[in-house]
Residue, then its C-alpha position, 0 to 999 in steps of 0.5 A: x620391115x614394112x614396105x612403106x612406113x610413115x612416121x610422125x608426118x606433118x604438113x603445115x600451110x601458112x596463110x594470112x589467117x594463121x597456120x593450117x596443120x593439114x596433116x598432124x603427126x600421122x604414122x602408118x605402115x603398108x605391107x607388100x600386096x596389102x590394101x590400106x583404106x584411108x577414110x574421112x570427110x572431105x577436108x580431113x587431110x587424106x589427099x594431102x597425106x597421100x601427096x606428102x607420101x609421094x613428096x608432091x607437097x613438102x612435109x614439115x616434119x616426119x619420115x617416109x620410108x619406102x622399101x628401106x629408103x628415106x624419101x623425105x631426105x632424098x635429093x631430086x635425082x635420087x627421088x626421081x629414081x625411087x619414084x618408080x616404086x611409088x605411083x599415084x592414081x588421081x581422083x579426076x580421070x580427065x584433068x589428070x590426062x593431057x588432052x593434047x597427047x594420045x593415050x600411047x604417049x600418056x601411058x608411055x611417059x613414065x617409061x620415057x622419063x625412065x629412059x626406055x627405048x621407043x620399041x620397049x615403050x611401045x611393047x610395054x604400053x600394048x601390054x598395059x592396055x591389055x591389063x586394064x581391059x582396053x583395046x590395042x587401038x586405044x593408044x592412037x586415041x585421045x582422052x576426050x574419046x573415052x568414058x570416065x571409067x575408061x579414062x580411069x583405066x588409062x590412069x591406072x595403066x600409067x600408074x602401073x607402067x614402071x611396075x611400082x611396089x606401091x600405088x596411092x589411089x586418091x579417090x580413084x572412083x569418086x568421079x565415076x558413075x555408081x555402075x562403073x565404080x565396081x568395075x574399077x574396084x574389081x580391076x584394081x583387085x585383079x591387078x593386085x593379085x597378078x602384080x603384088x602391088x600394095x595400095x593406099x586407097x583414099x576415099x570418103x566413102x566407106x562402102x567403097x573402101x569396104x570391098x578392097x581394104x585389108x586394114x582401115x585408117x580413119x582420119x579427122x582434122x589431119x589426125x588418125x582417130x582409129x585404125x585396125x583390121x577392116x572387118x573388125x571396124x565394120x563390125x564394131x567401130x571403136x571411135x564415135x566418128x567411125x561409127x557415124x561414118x559407117x552409119x552414113x555409108x549406103x548399104x546395098x542389102x536392106x537386111x544389113x541396113x535394118x540392123x545398122x545403128x542410125x547416127x548422123x554427124x551434127x554440125x560442120x567439120x571445124x576449120x583447121x585454122x581454128x581447131x577445137x581444143x581437146x579432142x578435135x571431134x568433141x564439137x560434134x560428138x554425142x558422147x563428149x564430156x568435159x575431159x574431151x573439151x580439155x584434153x586431146x586423146x592419144x592414139x593408143x592400143x585397144x582391144x584386138x590390136x585396134x588403135x583409137x584416139x578416144x577417151x571413151x573407147x566404145x569397145x571398152x567404156x560402153x558401160x560407162x554411158x547410159x544406153x540412150x547415149x550409146x545408141x545415139x553415138 
């Protein structure tokens, strides 16, 4: 059994204009010590999925099973106890920290809620400061006295306080300078090696996810369109949307950039209030056919254990399209 199993999870919002299906029938698994990258454009439902797994937002259907426990059916008291095993690192390292509290109080708050003694909290917070590379005296300072990268290290320390088995990383480096991102990514990888924690790593930037993920899940308009081993997807994406995201990702090595197929996403992400019929990507896909506009593809197994929701899998159906069309995709 996987450490974290999400099955057919749905999150719906009601508005004056109708129903928004922010997360639509999503299933995924996360093993102990593994990192699964969850990628897609802003507005595709990634962060909502992460919050629904944490039960920070309610789900309308589906199950979240953590270490054999069904979080979706838990009452508040039981959920509070179970949450020690699943924590979250938020996108903005400043707004997620209370500016009126010093760092010792912020990092120690989960321990206080769990009933730890003051002495044990003090010792654990000191240990966490060392783990995330901050000086011991940082506990007496306040969030505004730190840089963005240091504040995110504080957020990581708080997430690690109760030694969770899973951490949901919601765009943890997107608010940081490029020069700082690599430091935080390397810190997360080092902490995973020493603690064995598993990450669900949410990002819109595939160049970030590439360096930390074992497996990759690609979302579009609330649904999974492709999943598989990270290295397989980097080398040969099966869905046109994944291919476009990879082509748009920055590449540090110019030699690799020259060998990458150019692909630009056309148009805007459709409104989840009025999603396209058929395949949700058909309005922006250069390979879309009439079938794509009429019939929604099912997420299915394909070559090499890949999962893809496309009528014309680029790995299996490439020969069905003219070379010019495949190159444009």
